[in-house]
C-alpha positions in Angstrom: 0.9 -9.3 -10.5 -1.9 -6.8 -11.4 -0.4 -3.5 -12.6 -2.7 -1.4 -10.3 -1.7 -3.5 -7.4 2.0 -3.0 -8.1 1.3 0.8 -8.3 -0.5 0.7 -4.9 2.5 -1.1 -3.3 4.9 1.4 -4.8 2.7 4.3 -3.6 2.6 2.8 -0.1 6.4 2.4 0.0 6.9 6.0 -1.1 4.5 7.2 1.6 6.6 5.3 4.2 9.8 6.9 2.8 8.2 10.3 2.9 7.2 9.8 6.5 10.8 8.8 7.4 12.2 11.8 5.6 9.8 14.0 7.5 11.1 12.5 10.8 14.7 13.2 9.6 13.6 16.8 8.8 12.2 17.2 12.3 15.5 16.0 13.7 17.3 18.9 11.8 18.7 17.1 8.8 18.8 18.9 5.4 16.8 16.7 3.0 15.0 19.1 0.6 16.3 17.5 -2.6 15.5 14.0 -1.4 12.0 15.0 -0.4 11.3 16.7 -3.8 12.4 13.5 -5.6 10.1 11.4 -3.5 7.1 13.7 -3.9 7.7 13.7 -7.7 7.7 9.9 -7.8 4.6 9.8 -5.7 2.7 12.2 -8.0 3.8 10.2 -11.0 2.4 7.0 -9.5 -0.8 8.7 -8.4 -1.3 9.8 -12.0 -1.1 6.2 -13.2 -3.6 4.8 -10.6 -7.2 4.4 -11.4 -9.1 7.2 -9.6 -11.3 4.9 -7.6 -8.2 3.0 -6.2 -6.4 6.3 -5.5 -9.3 7.7 -3.6 -9.7 4.5 -1.6 -6.0 4.4 -0.9 -6.0 8.0 0.4 -8.9 7.3 2.7 -7.2 4.2 4.1 -3.9 6.0 4.5 -5.6 8.6 6.6 -7.1 5.9 8.8 -4.3 3.4 9.0 -0.5 3.6 9.0 -0.5 0.8 6.5 -3.1 0.9 3.7 -1.6 -1.9 1.7 -0.7 -5.1 3.5 0.5 -8.6 2.7 -1.5 -11.8 3.3 0.8 -14.5 4.7 -0.5 -18.0 5.3 -4.1 -16.8 4.9 -3.7 -14.0 7.5 -4.2 -10.3 6.7 -1.3 -8.5 8.2 -3.3 -5.3 8.6 -5.9 -6.7 11.0 -4.3 -10.1 11.7 -7.5 -12.0 11.0 -7.6 -15.3 9.0 -9.3 -14.6 5.6 -12.2 -16.7 4.5 -11.3 -20.0 2.7 -12.8 -18.6 -0.6 -9.9 -16.0 -0.6 -7.2 -18.4 0.4 -7.9 -21.2 -2.1 -8.1 -18.9 -5.2 -5.5 -19.6 -7.8 -5.4 -16.2 -9.4 -4.2 -14.3 -6.3 -2.5 -11.0 -7.1 -4.1 -11.0 -10.6 -6.6 -8.4 -9.4 -6.9 -5.8 -6.7 -8.4 -7.3 -3.5 -9.4 -5.9 -0.2 -9.5 -7.5 3.2 -13.2 -8.3 4.0 -12.5 -7.3 7.7 -10.4 -4.2 7.7 -10.9 -3.1 4.0 -7.2 -2.6 3.4 -5.7 -3.4 0.0 -4.1 -6.9 0.2 -1.5 -8.7 -1.8 -0.5 -12.3 -1.4 3.0 -13.1 -0.2 3.9 -16.7 -1.0 7.1 -18.5 0.0 
């Protein structure tokens, strides 16, 4: 898998965790240390991402709850549209950073 794609998936996972921690905080739980650790990890990953990918990720994260989505059986799980055959038949999937041609989210291929 492409290193930048791995970083994007990790960043997305951290954003989901941070959102869950914020929900816990709203419920009255004390989670400051956990939150600090997650924010540090997020900043570290952001520092390793290429600036163009980070900027695009941030814009997508503002627009969608999920900025990085899997493709399963040729279907983008962001917009649930079947991707063009040219995407589906490629042999070097996950060897680069791809975007859904319909919803523009980052995509990665999930194969059984």
